[in-house]
Structures are given as structure tokens and as C-alpha cells.
N, C-alpha and C positions, 0 to 999 in steps of 0.2 A: 504493499499500500504506500502510495506516495505521501510526503510530508503535507500535513494539511495546516491551512491558516486558522480555521476555527473547528469546534469539536463536532458541528452538526451542518446540514445543509449541503447543496451541491457546489462544486468546485471544479472549475474548467482547467484542465491539467496541460492544454496544448495538443495532447492526443486523447479524446475523449473527456468525459465526466466523470468525476469520483463523487458518488453518493455516500451519506452518512446519516442515520439517524438512531435515536434512541428509544426503545420500546420493551416494555417489561412484559414477561409472561405471554410471549406471542410463540407460535409453533412455526409460523411461516411469515417472513417478511421479504418483500421485493418491491421494485420500482417499476412502475408502468408507465412507458413513454406514449404520449397522448396526441391526437390530432386536434385542432380546433373545436372540433364537434364533441371532444370527450372520448372518442373511441381509440381503443389500446392498439398500438402500432407494435409495440413490442414489449416484453418482460424481462427484468434482469433479476434474478434471485440474489438477495445480499446475504452476506455470510455472517453469522454472529460472532463477534469477537470473544476474546477469552475473558475480558473485564467489561463490568459495568452495563451489560445489555446492550450494547451498541451493535449496530448493523451496519455493513458495508460493501460496496462493490463498486466496479470500473465499467462503465458503458463504453466501449470503444468507438462505437458510432455516435457517440453524444457530441453535441454542440450547444455553443450559446443561443438562446432562443426556444429550446426544446421545452415542451410542456410536459409535465410529469405529476403523477400522486404516488404515493407509497401505498402498497397493498398490504394490508394487516390481517393476516389468517382470511384472505379472501374479499375484504371489504377495502374499497380506495379512500384514501383520505389527503387532504393536502398536507403539505409539509410545514410544521410549526416553525421551522427555520427558513422558510421560504424567502428567497431574495426580491419575489415580485409576484402579484397575483393580478394579471392582466384583465381577468373576467371577473374578478372579485374575490372575497376570502373563502367562498365555498368551491370556487372553480379550480383548476390545475394550477400548480405552480409553475413557475418559468426558471431556466437557468438563465443567469445573467452573467457577464464577463465584464466587471467593472473597470479592468486594466486597460481596456481599449479607450477610454476617455481620455483625451489630451487636455491636461490642466495647463492654463495660462498664467494664472497668478504667481509670480516670483517673488520669493523674498518676504513673504506675508507674516507679519507678526501680530499676534492678538495684542489688544489694549491690556494694562495691568488691571488687577482687581480694584486698586484706588481710582481708576481712570472710567470705570464703565458706567455708561448710561445705556440701560437696557429698554428695548422696545417689543412687548408682546404683541405678535399678530396671529390670526387664524388665516391659513392661506387661501380657504373658499370663500373668505368674506371680506379681505383686504382690496381685493380688485372686483372689479365686474365679471373678469374672465375667471378668477378663482383658480388660478394656476401658478406654479413655480415661475414659469417664464414670464409672468405680468408683473411680478413684484419689481424687478430691476427698474422699470421706469419711473419709480417712486424713490429710488435710491436718493436723489438730489434733496428732495422733500424731507427725508430722515437725517441728512447730512445737515441741512438748514438748522435744525433744533438741537445739534450736537450728538444726535444718536451714534454710537459706535458698536452696539451688539442688538443684532435681530434674534429674538427668541421666537421659535416657532413652535405654536400649540401642537401637540402630538400629530407626526406624520405617518406614523406606522399603520399599517392597513386597516381598515374597519369596515363593517358590514353597511352596505347602502351607498347612497350618491353622496350623502352630506353626514357629518357627525362632528362634535367637538374634537374627537380624537381620543377620548378616554375610555371607549369601548372598543379599542384596538384589541386585535386578536394575533396580530402577526408581526412581532416586533422588529423582524429583520427585513420587513417588505415596506418600502415607502409607497404610500397610498397612490393606487391608479386614478383616483379621483382628480389628482393635482398635475399628472403627468408622469413621465417615465422616470426610471432611476436616473437616466442620464440628464433628464430635464432638471432634477434636483442638484445634481453634481454641478450642472452648468449655473444655476441660481448661485451655489456657494461660491463658485469660482468668480462670478461676476461681483459678488458682494466683497470678497477679499480685493479684488482689483480696486473697487470704490472704497477701501478703507473700513468695510464693516466687518464684524465678526459674526458669526452664527452660531446659536446653540439650540439644542433641540429639548424639547420637553418629552421626557420618556417617563413609562408607566410600569413600574415592577412591582407594585401590590396586588394588581388583579388583570385578569382579561374579561372583556365582555362576554356575555352569554352566547352571542348570535356569531357562530364561525370559530368557535373556540373547541379545537379537536386535540387539545393536549391530553385529556383525559383518555382517549381513544388510544394514545400511544401508551400511557403510564399513568396509573393513579398516583404513583409515587412524585408526580409534579407538585401535588399538593399534600399539605401537613393538616389533617383535620383537627389536631390540637390546638392550633392558632386561627382564629378568627379574624375576618376583616368587615368592615360595611358591605362587602360583596360576595361574602361567603368565605369557605376556606382559605387560607393564605397558601402562598406558594411554599414549598417544602426547602427551606434554606439550612435546616438544623437537625431534621429526623433521619432514620435510616434511609440510605439511597439518596441523600440531599446533593451528593457530588456532582452528578451530571446536571442537576437544576442549577446549583450554585455557577456551574461552568458556563450554562446556556446563558444566564443572565448577565455574569459578569463579562463574558465575551462581546456581549449585544454593543455596549458604548465603544468598545475597541473596533468593533466593525464599521460604526457610523464614523468614527475617527480616520481610521485608514482607508475606508471605501468612499467617503463622500467628503473628508477634510473639513468636518465641522470642527468648532472650537471649543465645545462643552456640553453641559447639560445640565437642565433643570430636572430633578428627581421628584417626581409626583408624590405628595402623600406619604411621606417617609414615615410618618408615625405609625402607618398602617403597614410597615415591612417588618413582621415579627421575626426574630432571629435570636436564638439564645447560644450560638456558636459563641466560641472564646474570641473571635474576630467577626463582628457584624459584616454582613454583606454589603451594606452602604460603605463601611470603611475599605472594603476590599476593592470595590468598584472605585473610590475615589483614589486610592493610591495608584491603580492602573491607569485611570485617567491623567493624574496629574503626572505621572512618569513621562507622558507625551506632551507635558506643556499645555495642558487644557483644563477646563474649568468644571467644577461640580457646585450646584447651587441646590439647596435642599427647600422644598415647600413642607414646612411643619408648623402646627398649631402650638406646639408644646412649649415654646420659648425655651428650648434645651440646649444649653450652651455646649454640650457635650458635642453636638454635630461640628461646630465650627472651632473647637478648641483644638490647638496643634495635637499631634498623635502623640508626642514626647510629653504632653501634660495629661494624656489619658483620654482625649478627644478622637473623632474621626477625622478631622483635618479637612472637612469639606471648606469649600471658599467663601460662601455665603449662604444666608438661609433667608427665606421669606420672612419678614417682620410685619405682619398685616395689623398689629395694634395700631401702627400709625394711622393708617387708613380708618380703622374703627373708631378712635378717639376723636378724628378730625369730623368723620361723618356724623357721629351722634352729637357732638357739638352743634354742628349746623343745622340737624334735622330733628334731633331729639326723637330719633328712632329708637325704640328698645325692645323689638321684639326678635326672636331668633337668637342668634349669637350676639347680635347687638346689645342683648339685655344684660350682658357681663359688664358694659362698659355705661359709665355716668356721662361721659362727653364733657367734663368740666375741664376748666383751664388747668387745673391743677394736674390732670390725668394727661393732658397735652405736653405739659411742661416734664413730668416725670419719663415720659416716652421719649421726648427728644434728648433727656440728659442720659437716659437708660440703654435705649434701644428697642426695647419693647416695656409695655406698662406692667404686666404681670411678673413678676420676679420670684415667687413663691407664696404669695398671699392665697388665702382661701377665696375662692369665687362664691357667687351667690348659690351655687349648686351645692357647696359645701365641700369642693374639693379643692386641693392646693394646684396651683399651676405656675410654671415658669422658675427660670433660674437667673442669678445675677447676670448684668450684661455690661456693667458699666466700666469694666475693665478690658473688654474686647475691642479689637479696631473697629471703627465705624464703617468701614467698606465691606465689613462681613454682614451686615443687616440690610436687606433690601426693601425700601420703603415704597409705596405706591399710594395713590388716591384713586386708583381705578385698575381692575384687572379683569379677567375672563371671569372669574368666580363672582367678584363683588358688581359686576354688572349682570351677566347671565344667570345668576341664581336668583334674581329678582323676577317676580311674575311676570313683567311686562318688559323685561331685559332694559330697563331706563337707565341712563347713563346720570352720574352725580350732578351733571351739568343741567339735567332735565328736571331735577328736583329740587335745587337751591337756586339761589339768585345770581345774576352774573357777577355782581361784585363778589358774594361768597366762594363762586367757583374760582375767579380769579385770584381770591386770596389764598384759598387752599392751594392753588396751583402754585402761587408764589413760595409759599411755606415748604410745599413738597420740593420745589426746584432748589430752594436754599437750606435745606435739613442738612445734617452732618453725613446722612447714610446715603447708600447708593440707590439712585432714582431708577424706578422702573416706569415707564408709561405703557398703557394699553392703546392700541391702534385707535387713532381719532381723536382722542382726548387733547391733543396739542392744538385743536382747532374748535374745541368743545363740539363735536360732531352730533348731529340731531338723530341719526339713526340708532336703533336699539341694538344690543346684541341678546340675542334670545337662545334660549336652549332648543336644539334642533337634533333630530336623529331621523333615520331612514331605514327602520326594521321591516321584517315581514309582518303580514296582517296580525296574527295574534299577538306576539310581543308588542308589536306598535300600538295595538289598541292597550296593552298594559303599560305601555310607556306614557301614554297620554292621561289615562286614569291617574297613573302614579304622580305624575307631576302636577297635576290639580289637585290631588289628596294631601300632598306636601304642605300645602298653604293652607290647609283647613283651620290650622291653629292660629293663624294669623287674623287679628280683629276684622281687617278689611275685606278677608275672603271667608267669613264664616258662613255667609249665604251661599249654598251650592249653585245658585243661578249666577252668583258674580264668579264663582269659580269657573264657570263653564266660558267665560270671557278670556282667560288665561289661553295665551296662543297655543294651538295644537304643536307639540314638539315635531309631530310627523308629517305635518303639513309643508309643501315646497315652498309656499308663501313666507312661513315662519324664517326659513334659510334665507329667502331672497330679501326679506326684510333687514337681515341683519348685515347686508354688504355696506360698508360704508360707502358714502357719496363724496367723491373727491371733488366735485363740481361745485361744492358750497365753500371750499378752503379759502378761497379769496373773497369771500361774501361778507360785507358788513361786520357785524361782530365776531363772525369767526376769523377774519383777516386779523383783527385786533387781538384775539386771543393767541393766535400763532406767532404774532410779534412779541406778544408777552412770553411765551415760551422761549423764543430766540433770543430775547434780551437777558433774560433771567438766567437761561443755562450758559450764556456768555460770560455773566458776572460769576458765576459758580466756577468756570474755567479758570477765570482770570485770579480769582480770589481765594477760592475754597477748596480747590483739588489738592489732594493729599494731607488733607486734616489730620490729625492725632488726637488721641484723649488729652485732656487739659487743656485744648487750645478753644473750647467754648463752654458755654454755659448757658442755660434756659431758666428764666424765673417768672413767676406770675407777678403781674403789675397791679391788676384789679381783678373784678369777677369776670371780665371778658377780653382783657388784653394781657399779652405776654411778650417778652422779649428773647432774643437770642444774641448773645455777644460773642463775636468771634476774635480772637487774638491772633493777627494775621503774622506770617514769617517776616513782612516788612517792618513789622512793629506797629503797624497802624491797628484800628479797632474797627470791625464792621458791625453795625447794629442793625439788626432785624426787629422790627416792632410789627405785631400781628394782632388782629382780632377778626375771628370769623363769622361774627354776628353783629348786627347794628348795635350800636352803643356810643354815647358821648363820653370819652376820657381825655382828660388833661392831666398830662403825666408830667409832673415837675422832676427836676434833677434828684431833689432829695427823697423823692418816691424810693427808688432803689438804687444801689452801686452800679447796678448794671447799665443804668443809663448816663453814668459820668463819662465823659471824654477824657481822654489823656490830659494831664494838667496843662494848662496854657492853650489847647485845643478846643475846637467847638465842632459842631456837627454838620455835616455838608450833605445835602441831599443827593441820592444816587437814583434811586428807582422807586416807583410807585405802582402797585397793580391797579390803582384808581385813576393814572394817567388817561386824558382823552384819548391819547393814540392807541391804548388796550381796550377803549371802551367805556373807561370811567368818567366822572364828572367832577368830583370834588374830592382830590387826594389829601390826606392828611399833611400836617406840617410840623416843622420845628420852628418854634416862634425865639429868636435868640435874646429878644427884649425881655420876655417874660420867662425864659430859660424852662420852656415845658412844650412837651409835644402834645398835639391835638389830634385826636382820631373820632370819627363819627360813623362811618360806614365800615362793613366789612373790608379788610385792607391788609396788605403787606406793605410797608414800606420801609427802604434801606438807606441807611446813611453811613458815611465813613467820616472817622473823626480826621482832622486837620487843623491848618491855621486859619484864624478868623479871617 
């Protein structure tokens, strides 16, 4: 047997194709080469190897482009390690030779963790075309606002024509809904030529129910002793876990080697149980970082172990989503307290603590009586990814409404300014930079019975929310299965330069540029946040130049006259005064009445939701 690159899947060897799969408790395993109609052209019996229930064989006639399924005791199934599913997740798998692609980007180097400005997008709704090939036309738009990392929502293949990607079942196969594997390679190549890194959102906590054939190969893919919100967990720690760990640990390496991506966002890492001496998250992170790439976790536990260096007992991941920032900002502006937002009061005190710590909960007991969180204020700020919008915070709302559709324009501008000038790594969700009017709804395209259950389940999950207590009202929640739900979620690039949208885009451009000039590379000890009144708070940055950058903020309407004796945070350097830099309420951004610094009265005056920035200097 030739030396293999990965433990499973087909590999083109120059002369024929080598096949290998893992199947437990089978009497006969073969590979069936098919035509486009699903008819068997030839069969190749696979030989059971001496260890771990792997089966392998060499099809000397095989070529890239061949369609195949594995035959397990007389039944045909797609390959769980398929590299492409041209006819969908239930159809035949296809042999792909990625080595034929000619890469153009030379000397590419991804930005450092302290430089990241992340832009999360969904391939199918980012453009009218909904393809990998259509994204590069908007690279200049992303570069304008300082984005240097594109985070793709999951592109592993999923059932149907549209999906968020978290129901994926083929984690080695880029979705045919968006183009071919080479189309994805061309997108990554073009991104690198434009100076943009690409990270993939990957799901290692579960596969969706539709098109998931792993159990047909081996029930040992799962560990019934561990449970997730989606059912039994993958087997990372029980008997026969070795091939499962290898399957998932190799997956990011495949995307790095064959598609040149720059890193990963690991979905819902709190739902990846593993009692092994080395957690699979750490194993994946080590292998990815050996190749100079990034690992960012999504995890609501506020668990420092994820981003703590390995020599200090952590997993050593590069960053973690810190959604407390979104929650405290949103609740301050909207006073929404249902669902998980019920854990937050949305007070200025909570905002200040989150700005100082990285997250709000650092071990306190929540209203459900359970403790949450760990200390964060000694960890580098770039390890915390902050946002005011992401696919969850928009799409998990009944009508997919964005925060700019919920709060006033002034409040949205203020939240945006605070987000862009926070000490933490900023992540935008597609369209927020111009306050897009389009929703981002939850959408799926499953077969009939499962599809009906998805629709019912989606509406049922909102029954506990006061606004949807009436079943008639719940029926108005968009049907995830309807094509119109997917089409409504496509952002409208035609509105970018219109009226207030253009002003918000200018705000994102200017505030991002200020961040690059003044705040990049911040370390702990160079800033502090303080509450100034019931509605106002401040961020004081000690810049490397010796100057002080003062960010005053309030997210709700309130008249505040803040004298210098109010807080030490408001004092300029001795002999200096405060010079205006930017305000989210400047007319060019759509505002009317910017706050001000009154040097005669030595006080700041705020009345509307606003973020206003000052730099200390000579009078």
C-alpha cells in the first residue's frame, strides 16, 4: 500500500486511486465505481487491514472524477471522508485531485492575532449568486473597512440547496451548493492575493441527521456515555476512539494543506466532551499551530483554559468568542431579558466589568443558580473576540432582525463605535458595516417529513417568549424550509451607498482606521474602563506615544454633564487639555448633535446615545 496523506478517503496516486475506510463489524467491504445515473460500473473488494478495522484497496483504473460508494455487506453508502458530493450528500462521492490546482498567491503571510479584524459571512447569502466565485468582487469593500480575515460559516457539505452549514454531514467535502472544490481554492487564492486571510467555521460536536451515514460504517463513531444537544457525542475517549480522533484531527490539516486556509473557528467547543488525558481540542490546536495557522473557539463557558498557554495547563487556542460583550451592550440598549439575555442586567456596571475583564461572568453564580466563568483580566486582550452581531445573535431571533433594526440609529452608531474601539479582537457579521436592512433568517432544505419537523420545532422554541405566546403569532415566524426565507437573507449590496447606510459605512471606516493608528497591539495595563453615571462610561487608553485616548460612551439617551472632578479617568495629562477626534453623532455619519468638551466649564456634555473620542494634547 502506498504512503497515504490521510487515514480515510480516496487518494489519487498517479496510477490509479487508493481507497481506505473504517468499518466495524462488517463481513465484506468493497468500493463500487458508479456512473452519473448511479449504476455500478465495477467493484473493487477492499482488504481488511491488520489493525483498527480499516479496509483499503487500489483501483488501478481509477481516475480523478470517478464516482463511487462503499459497499458494506451488500449496501451502498457515500464515503464519510468524501472529498466532494456533486449530486448531494445522499449521492455518490467523487475522487478529487487537488494537486492539479495552480496557486498564484506567493509569499502570503496571515496577520498576527493582535491584528485581526474578522468578517463573518455566509457564502450563500453574501452575494446574489451565492457562490465562492462571487465573493472576490467585494474584497475592496472589506478592505475599505480594514477587514483582514474572512470567516466562512461552515462550507462542509449539507443536505439540500441551502443551510447555515451546522447540519453538515461531510466534513471533508466542500459544499457543491457554492461551487466546486477548485472554486473554493480559487477563492482562497484570490483572498490571499488581496491581503485577506480565510478561516473556516468547522463543526466537530455533531453531524446533522440528514445524510449522516457514519453509523452505517461504525457505531463506534459515537460514545453514548456523552451527550450533546444534538444526541450522542462523537467518540473521542471510549474504546475504539483512535480512528475517530484521527478522522477529526486530520480534517483541519486537510483544509490547510489542500485549500490553503489560514485557520478555524471551532463550533460549540463546550459540546465536545472528551475525558482523554489530552483533549481533542488541544490535539487539533497543536497540529494547526504547527503549520502557522489559527484556532478560535466558540464557547459560552468563559473558560480561560481554552486560551491559556499549554505550558500553563491550557489548550493554547489563539482566541475565543466572548459573547458577553454583545449581551451586555444589547440589553443596555433594548432591555430584552428573555432567553439567555435574562442572565444580563445590561447596566453600565456590567459593560465596564466586561470591558475590563474580557467577559462579564468570571465565576459568579447566575440566576439559574449555576456558577459560570473564570478570570480573564490577566489574559491578552486579542484572545477575546468581541462582536455586536454574528450569525447566532441575528439568525436565532424569530424574524432574523439585525440589531440596527431594533435600536435607534444613534444607538446603533454608538454601539458600533464602542465595538470598534474596545480592547478586544473585533468581529463583524456581513452587512453590519452599513447597517444592512436585510434579515438573516434560519433556513434549511430538508426532505419532507424532517422539513416539516424543522418548521414545527423552530416555531415551538419561541413559545416561552412573551411576544410569541399566542400560537397564531408563532405561525408568522418565517418557515425555515421556504425558499423565500433563504432569499430574504441575501444582503443587498445596492443599499451600501444610500443615505444613512453610507454614513454608517464611513463611521466603520474612520473608527477602524483610528483603531489601527492608536490601539493596535494593546496590552493589559494600558487601559481601564470606569462608570461615570447611570448611563455613561469611559475607556481611557495609555498610548505608546505617551498620549491618552479617551473614549466616552453612552448607549441610551440621557443628559450627562461630566466634570473633570467626576472621575480620574477624565483627567488629561498635567498641562494638557482634551482635543476632539471623532464622534458617532457627527453629521457625516448621520448624527445631528455631537457631544462636546467645554474647556471653559471643564466638563463633557452628552445627551444622545454616542461614542465620542478625545486625545489629550496642548491647549
